Every structure is written in C-alpha cells, then in structure tokens.
C-alpha positions in Angstrom: 0.0 0.0 0.0 2.9 2.3 0.7 4.2 1.9 -2.8 0.9 2.7 -4.5 0.6 5.8 -2.3 4.1 6.8 -3.3 3.3 6.1 -7.0 0.1 8.2 -6.6 2.1 11.1 -5.1 4.6 11.0 -7.9 1.8 11.1 -10.5 0.3 14.0 -8.8 3.6 15.8 -8.6 4.2 15.1 -12.3 0.8 16.5 -13.2 1.4 19.6 -11.1 4.8 19.9 -12.7 3.3 19.7 -16.2 0.6 22.3 -15.3 3.3 24.6 -13.9 5.5 24.2 -17.0 2.5 24.9 -19.2 1.6 28.0 -17.2 5.2 29.2 -17.3 5.2 28.8 -21.1 1.9 30.7 -21.4 3.3 33.5 -19.2 6.4 33.7 -21.4 4.3 33.8 -24.5 2.1 36.5 -22.9 5.1 38.5 -22.0 6.3 38.4 -25.6 2.9 39.5 -26.8 2.8 42.3 -24.2 6.2 43.5 -25.3 5.1 43.6 -28.9 1.9 45.4 -27.9 3.9 47.9 -26.0 6.1 48.6 -29.0 3.1 49.0 -31.2 1.5 51.4 -28.7 4.7 53.5 -28.5 4.8 53.6 -32.3 1.1 54.7 -32.3 1.8 57.4 -29.7 4.7 58.7 -31.8 2.6 58.8 -34.9 -0.3 60.5 -33.1 2.1 63.2 -31.8 3.4 63.8 -35.4 -0.2 63.9 -36.7 -1.2 66.5 -34.0 1.8 68.7 -35.0 1.0 68.4 -38.7 -2.7 69.1 -38.1 -1.8 72.3 -36.1 0.6 73.4 -38.9 -2.1 72.8 -41.6 -4.7 74.6 -39.5 -2.4 77.6 -39.0 -1.5 77.6 -42.8 -5.2 77.5 -43.7 -5.9 80.3 -41.3 -3.3 82.5 -42.9 -4.6 81.7 -46.4 -8.1 82.8 -45.3 -6.7 86.0 -43.9 -4.8 86.7 -47.1 -7.9 86.0 -49.2 -10.0 88.4 -47.0 -7.4 91.1 -47.4 -7.3 90.7 -51.2 -11.1 90.7 -51.4 -11.2 93.8 -49.1 -8.7 95.5 -51.3 -10.6 94.7 -54.5 -13.9 96.0 -53.0 -12.1 99.2 -51.7 -10.6 99.7 -55.2 -14.0 99.3 -56.9 -15.6 101.7 -54.4 -12.8 104.3 -55.0 -13.3 103.9 -58.8 -17.0 104.4 -58.5 -16.6 107.4 -56.2 -14.0 108.9 -58.6 -16.4 108.5 -61.5 -19.2 110.1 -59.6 -17.0 113.0 -58.5 -15.7 113.4 -62.1 -19.2 113.6 -63.5 -20.3 116.0 -60.8 -17.3 118.4 -61.4 -17.9 118.2 -65.1 -21.5 119.1 -64.7 -20.6 122.0 -62.4 -18.3 123.5 -65.1 -21.0 123.4 -67.7 -19.3 120.9 -69.8 -22.3 118.8 -70.0 -22.9 117.7 -73.5 -26.1 119.2 -74.9 -28.4 116.9 -76.7 -28.4 117.6 -80.4 -31.7 118.7 -81.7 -33.1 116.2 -84.1 -33.7 117.4 -87.5 -36.6 115.9 -89.3 -36.8 116.3 -93.0 -39.4 118.7 -94.2 -39.5 121.2 -91.4 
C-alpha cells in the first residue's frame, strides 16, 4: 500500500509539474505579446504626436490663407468703391463747369 501511495504522489507531482510548466510557457508567451503590444502602442503614440503637429501646422496655414484672401477681397472691394466714387466726382465736377454735352436737336426732313 505504501508503494501505491508513493506512486500516486509521484503522478500528482508530475501532473502539477506539467501544469506549472504549461503555465510558465503561457506566461512567457504573454510576455512576448505584451512586449510587442507595448512597441506598437509606443509607435502609435509617436505617430499621433506627429499627426497632431501636422494638423496644427495645416490649421495655421489655412488660417493665414483665409486672412490673405479676405485682405485681397477687401482691397478689390475698396478699389472698386474708389473707382465708383472717382467716376461720380468726375461727372459732378464736369456738370458744375457746364461741360455737359447738350443733346443735339433732331432734324426731321421737311421742317
């Protein structure tokens, strides 16, 4: 009976050993996967920082382009307004000097 009990204990110890070895292998495998995951997350963090910088740069560039466009449009509108005002002033000065062109009387044949 002592030998069967000893045999049973050895079998139990072998089973526990197998389970422990299997658990150890799984832990090592998980560690490798976690290391790979950590590298990928670091890479993703780096790329996201670069994207944030690029997005800020593009946003600033777009803002400046919009400001430039508004200045150009404002300049064109101001120039048009000045031309219209100059034309109005020129015609009013011309009318004040009496240089207004008189309509030519229409001549009808037979009168």
